[in-house]
C-alpha positions in Angstrom: 19.8 40.0 6.1 17.6 36.8 5.9 19.8 35.3 3.1 22.7 35.1 5.4 20.9 33.9 8.6 21.8 30.4 9.7 18.4 29.7 11.3 16.4 30.6 8.3 18.8 28.5 6.1 18.3 25.4 8.3 14.6 25.9 8.4 14.5 26.5 4.6 16.6 23.2 4.1 14.0 21.3 6.0 11.3 22.5 3.7 13.6 22.0 0.7 13.3 25.6 -0.1 16.2 27.5 -1.5 16.9 30.5 0.7 16.5 33.9 -1.2 19.7 35.5 -2.3 20.0 39.3 -2.5 22.3 41.0 -5.0 24.2 44.1 -3.9 21.5 46.6 -5.0 18.7 44.9 -3.1 20.9 44.3 -0.1 21.7 48.1 0.1 18.0 49.1 -0.4 16.7 46.6 2.2 19.4 47.7 4.6 18.3 51.4 4.1 14.7 50.5 4.7 15.6 48.7 7.9 17.8 51.7 9.0 14.4 53.8 8.9 13.1 51.6 11.9 16.2 49.9 13.3 14.8 48.7 16.6 11.8 47.9 18.6 11.8 47.7 22.3 9.0 46.7 24.8 8.5 45.6 28.3 6.4 46.0 31.4 6.7 49.1 33.8 4.0 47.6 36.0 2.9 44.1 36.6 1.0 42.7 39.5 -2.2 40.6 40.0 -4.9 43.2 38.9 -2.9 45.9 37.1 -0.2 46.0 34.5 1.4 48.6 32.2 3.3 47.8 29.1 5.4 50.2 27.1 6.7 49.8 23.6 8.7 52.0 21.1 9.6 51.7 17.5 12.7 53.6 16.8 12.7 55.7 13.7 15.3 57.7 12.1 15.3 61.4 13.0 13.8 62.7 9.7 11.0 60.3 9.9 10.3 60.7 13.7 10.2 64.5 13.2 7.8 64.3 10.4 5.4 62.1 12.4 5.5 64.4 15.5 4.2 67.2 13.3 1.0 65.2 12.9 0.3 65.3 16.6 -2.9 67.4 17.0 -4.7 66.1 20.0 -8.3 67.4 20.4 -9.8 68.9 23.6 -10.2 66.4 26.3 -7.3 64.0 25.2 -5.3 64.8 28.2 -7.9 63.6 30.6 -8.0 60.3 32.4 -10.8 58.3 30.9 -13.6 57.0 33.0 -16.4 56.6 30.4 -17.7 53.5 28.8 -15.6 54.3 25.8 -13.6 57.2 25.0 -11.3 57.7 22.0 -9.3 60.9 20.9 -7.5 60.9 17.6 -5.2 63.5 16.1 -6.5 64.1 12.6 -4.9 67.1 10.9 -6.2 66.2 7.5 -3.9 68.6 5.4 -0.7 67.8 7.4 -1.5 64.0 6.9 -1.8 64.7 3.1 1.5 66.6 3.1 3.2 63.9 4.9 1.9 61.2 2.5 2.8 63.5 -0.4 6.4 63.9 0.8 6.9 60.1 1.4 5.4 59.1 -2.1 7.4 61.8 -3.8 10.7 60.6 -2.2 10.0 57.2 -3.9 8.9 58.4 -7.2 11.9 60.8 -7.6 14.4 57.9 -6.6 12.6 54.6 -7.2 13.8 51.5 -5.8 16.1 49.5 -8.2 15.6 46.0 -6.4 12.9 43.9 -8.3 11.6 42.9 -4.9 10.7 46.5 -4.1 9.0 47.2 -7.4 5.5 47.0 -5.8 6.5 50.0 -3.5 7.5 52.0 -6.5 4.0 51.4 -8.0 2.1 52.0 -4.8 4.1 55.3 -4.4 3.2 56.3 -7.9 -0.5 55.7 -7.4 -0.5 57.5 -4.1 1.0 60.7 -5.7 -1.7 60.8 -8.3 -4.5 60.3 -5.9 -3.0 62.8 -3.4 -3.1 65.5 -6.1 -7.0 65.7 -5.4 -8.1 68.8 -3.5 -9.4 68.0 0.1 -12.7 70.1 0.3 -13.9 71.8 3.5 -15.0 71.2 6.0 -12.7 68.0 5.8 -9.7 70.0 5.0 -10.2 72.0 8.2 -10.2 68.9 10.6 -7.5 68.7 13.2 -8.9 65.9 15.5 -11.6 63.9 16.8 -13.0 62.7 20.0 -15.9 60.3 20.7 -17.2 59.8 24.2 -19.9 57.2 25.3 -21.2 57.0 28.9 -24.0 54.8 28.2 -25.5 52.7 25.2 -28.4 50.5 25.1 -30.3 49.3 21.9 -33.2 47.1 23.2 -35.0 44.7 20.9 -38.1 46.7 21.5 -38.6 50.3 22.7 -36.4 53.4 22.3 -32.5 53.3 22.5 -30.8 54.7 25.5 -27.6 56.8 25.0 -25.4 59.2 26.6 -22.6 60.3 24.2 -20.8 63.2 22.7 -18.6 63.7 19.7 -16.1 66.5 19.2 -14.4 67.7 15.9 -11.3 69.6 16.1 -11.3 72.1 13.3 -9.6 75.4 12.3 -12.9 76.7 10.9 -15.9 75.8 13.5 -18.2 78.4 11.8 -17.7 76.6 8.5 -18.7 73.3 9.9 -21.8 74.9 11.4 -22.7 76.5 8.1 -22.6 73.2 6.4 -24.8 71.5 9.0 -27.1 74.3 8.6 -27.4 73.7 4.8 -27.9 69.9 5.3 -30.2 70.0 8.3 -33.4 72.1 7.8 -34.0 72.5 11.6 -30.6 74.3 11.9 -31.2 76.9 9.3 -32.0 79.7 11.8 -29.8 78.4 14.7 -27.4 81.0 16.2 -24.2 79.6 17.9 -21.4 81.7 19.6 -17.8 80.4 19.7 -17.8 80.9 23.5 -17.6 77.3 24.4 -21.0 77.4 26.1 -23.5 74.5 25.6 -26.8 75.4 24.0 -29.9 73.1 23.4 -30.4 72.1 19.8 -33.9 72.6 18.4 -36.2 69.6 18.4 -36.6 67.7 15.0 -32.9 67.3 14.3 -33.3 63.5 14.4 -36.1 62.4 12.0 -39.3 61.3 13.6 -39.2 58.0 11.8 -36.2 57.0 14.0 -38.6 56.9 16.9 -35.9 58.4 19.2 -35.6 62.1 20.3 -33.2 62.4 23.1 -32.0 65.9 24.3 -29.2 67.2 22.3 -26.8 70.1 23.0 -24.0 71.8 21.0 -21.0 73.9 22.1 -18.2 75.4 20.0 -15.1 77.5 20.6 -12.4 78.7 18.1 -10.7 75.2 17.9 -13.5 72.7 18.2 -17.3 72.0 17.9 -19.0 69.2 19.9 -22.5 67.7 20.0 -23.9 65.6 22.8 -26.7 63.2 22.7 -28.8 62.2 25.8 -28.2 63.5 29.4 -25.1 63.1 31.6 -22.7 65.1 29.5 -21.4 68.5 30.5 -20.7 69.7 27.2 -19.2 73.0 28.1 -16.5 71.1 30.1 -16.2 68.6 27.3 -15.4 71.2 24.6 -13.2 73.2 26.8 -11.1 70.4 28.4 -7.3 70.4 27.9 -5.7 68.6 25.1 -2.7 66.4 25.4 0.8 68.1 25.1 3.1 65.1 24.6 3.0 64.3 20.8 -0.1 62.2 21.3 -1.5 60.6 18.2 -4.2 58.3 19.6 -5.8 57.9 23.0 -8.4 55.1 23.5 -9.9 53.9 26.7 -12.8 51.6 27.7 -14.2 49.6 30.7 -14.9 46.0 30.8 -18.6 46.9 30.5 -18.1 47.9 27.0 -17.5 44.3 26.1 -20.9 43.4 27.6 -22.5 46.1 25.4 -21.0 44.8 22.3 -21.9 41.2 23.3 -25.5 42.2 23.9 -25.6 44.0 20.3 -24.0 41.1 18.7 -26.6 38.7 20.2 -29.4 40.7 18.8 -27.8 41.0 15.5 -27.2 37.5 15.2 -30.8 36.5 15.1 -30.9 37.9 11.6 -28.2 35.6 10.3 -27.8 32.1 9.0 -26.9 29.3 11.4 -23.2 29.2 10.5 -22.7 33.0 10.8 -24.9 33.0 13.9 -22.6 30.2 15.5 -19.5 32.3 14.8 -20.9 35.3 16.4 -22.2 33.4 19.5 -18.5 32.2 19.9 -17.4 35.8 19.7 -20.2 36.9 22.0 -19.1 34.4 24.6 -15.5 35.7 24.5 -16.9 39.3 25.2 -18.9 38.0 28.2 -15.6 36.8 29.7 -13.7 39.9 28.9 -16.4 41.9 30.7 -15.9 39.8 33.7 -12.1 39.9 33.6 -11.4 43.5 32.6 -12.0 46.6 34.8 -10.5 49.0 32.3 -8.0 49.5 29.4 -6.3 52.7 28.4 -4.0 52.9 25.3 -1.9 55.9 24.1 0.1 56.2 21.0 2.7 59.1 20.9 5.1 60.4 18.4 8.4 61.2 20.1 11.8 62.3 18.9 13.1 58.7 19.0 10.0 57.2 17.2 6.5 55.9 18.0 5.7 55.0 21.6 2.7 52.7 22.6 1.8 52.7 26.1 -1.1 50.2 27.3 -2.5 50.3 30.9 -4.9 47.4 32.0 -6.7 47.0 35.2 -8.4 43.6 35.9 -11.3 42.9 38.2 -10.4 41.1 41.5 
């Protein structure tokens, strides 16, 4: 513990600061917390001039690791190797997440920490328990996952935007989600959609005419997901039917270096509306994005829940 660490004691002495002293109760509780995540390991599994892969893992005790694995609910397409401008797939089982948080908060409320230094955790758990009693309404309660794919995105200063993108919602009740959309969007009131995974054109007028942008749009659904595409270049039937990851995946995010170029362009246009100081800060960030666009070919990040803990794998390829 830190109060017995010689290095910290020496550093604290230089600052004329008295090292903290923990009583037996605090020591026991801090050690129990540390035992929940006793170790972190990381290293490279590949490292060369233009390609490197890092692997990290936070070890967790068996009970916590098992609970986190139950939150893995990868959406369709999360198993694919990403090649788009930007692609993110997220496990999002809302009710399971709620149950997980309730279980964690109840454990603290039922047996609160006795150490004064951990009192904020008792208070946070009590607040969380109260907030988590609220009912999660549909369609949010039906969510199991989310995926966003962007192939192309350009928002010019003048003229219409140009985009090719798709969003998918993993859900245990796709017809309920469609029904909510029909109530909210008049143009969908008479639209019929079968849960066969086949893409259908959405009727014109879904996007208000005031926006000045009316790209082709499609929708597809099966018994586990609903997807909508914007613009051309998206095979929505394949998108909604693509296989999901099967390795305890919680998150998969991938993007190309060109994505930084897109961000830089959008920041440049946005900065024109800001005061000089804020504009100067954004210009610095934009310059960094331009460099990233030159250096990076692609980034792929995966976060998995495993029997041993949380695993993070990052693969980066650089331009020659």
